[in-house]
N, C-alpha and C positions, 0 to 999 in steps of 0.2 A: 748857438743862441736859441733859446726856446721860442716857440711860435704857438700862439693860441688861436690862429685863424683856422678855417675849415681845411686848409691844405694839410695841416698837421694830422688830421683824422683820416686822410686819404690812404688808400692802400699803396704803400711805398714799395717800389721795386728795389730790392736790396742787392740784386745781382751786380757784381762788379765793384762793390764798395770795399776797398782794400786799405789796409794800413799803409801809409805813405813812408813808413820807416822800414818795414820788413816785407811788405807785400801780402801778408796773410789777410784772409777775409775778416772784416770787422764784425764784432758781436752786434746784434740788432740794436740793442740799447745805445751803444756808442755811435752807431751809424745814424740813428734817429736824432741824436743831439748834436751831430756834426763833428764828431771827433775825427781827427786826422790820423790817430795812432791807436793800435790795439792796446789791451790792458798791459801786456808784458812790456811793450815799448813805452807806454806812459809811465810805468813803474820805474823803468831803467832810464827814463828821460832820453830815449834814443833820438838821434837827429833824423829829420826827414831826408829821404834819398832824392836827389834832384831828378834822377831818371824816372822814379815812380811818380813824382809830382808832375813832371812834364807829360807823361803818358796819361795820367788822370785828367789833366786839363784838356788834352787833345780828345779824349773820349767824351767829355762833356760837350764839346763843340761839334761832335759828329752829328750829321743830319739824322732825323728820325728818333732821337732819344727823348725829346720833350713833346 
C-alpha cells in the first residue's frame, strides 16, 4: 500500500528484503511498495513458501531492527 507520510521519504534499509516465494532479493521498487514476491514469481504467480514467510516474520520481531 502506498504511503504519503514522511516515513515514505526516509532512507529505507533494504537489507534482507527477499521474495517469499523463491528467496531472492527483491528489487528496490518492489520492496518499497511492499511486494512479497520478485518480478519472476509475480509473473508466474508462484505460491509463497511457508518456510520463507515464517523466517521473514521472525526477523521482523528480532530486537534492534526498529
